[in-house]
N, C-alpha and C positions, 0 to 999 in steps of 0.2 A: 503494498497500497504508498499512498503519495500523499503528503501534504505541503499544502500553498500558505508557507508563508511572509509574513513581508518580513524587511530588513529595519534591521532599528533603528541605524542610523540615516540611509539613502528614499532607503519608503518604498523600495524596490518589491516587486514580489519576485517567489526564486521558489524554486522546487526543494523535497529534502523524503530523501525514502526514516517512514515511520520510524522509529528503532535507531534514525542514525543522532550525533549529540552530537555536535561539529560541522558546522557551516562556513564557503566562505566563498559572501558573496560576491559575482564577477563584476560586479558593477562599480563599486568602490572598496573592496578590494579587503575588506573589514572579519573578523572570525567571529560568525556570530552562535552564538549558544543557546541551543534549536531550544533549549526550560525556557529562555526567557522573552521567548522573540514572539510575536501573534500570529497564529490559525485561519487562516483565514479558510483554507477549504482544503475536504481530502476526495483521495480519488483510486480507487479501484487498479488506474494501469499508468504508468507515463502517459499512456496517446491522452487518456480522459483527465491530468493531473499541465500538459498542455495546453489544453482549448482552459482550464479552465480559466490560467495564467494572462491570454492573450482575454479572453473576453473582460476579464480583472481588466486589464489591461487599455485594454477597448472604455467600457464604464470608463477611467480615472479619464483619458485621453479629452473623451464628449462634456462627461461633465466639463472637464476646467477651459474650454470651448466657451463654455455659453458664456 
């Protein structure tokens, strides 16, 4: 399973596997402790998780444009 999280430094959406302890944000290079991150969504597989991230980014972009 996968979770969609947000980086607590730059706010970008990221994917992580369930049970993973840390993740490095590819946008700001911050090492994230996953128990401290905000979990936004969960998915059964990587493709579903990627689709969720894309949808969240589009929602954020359209809200920002208004």
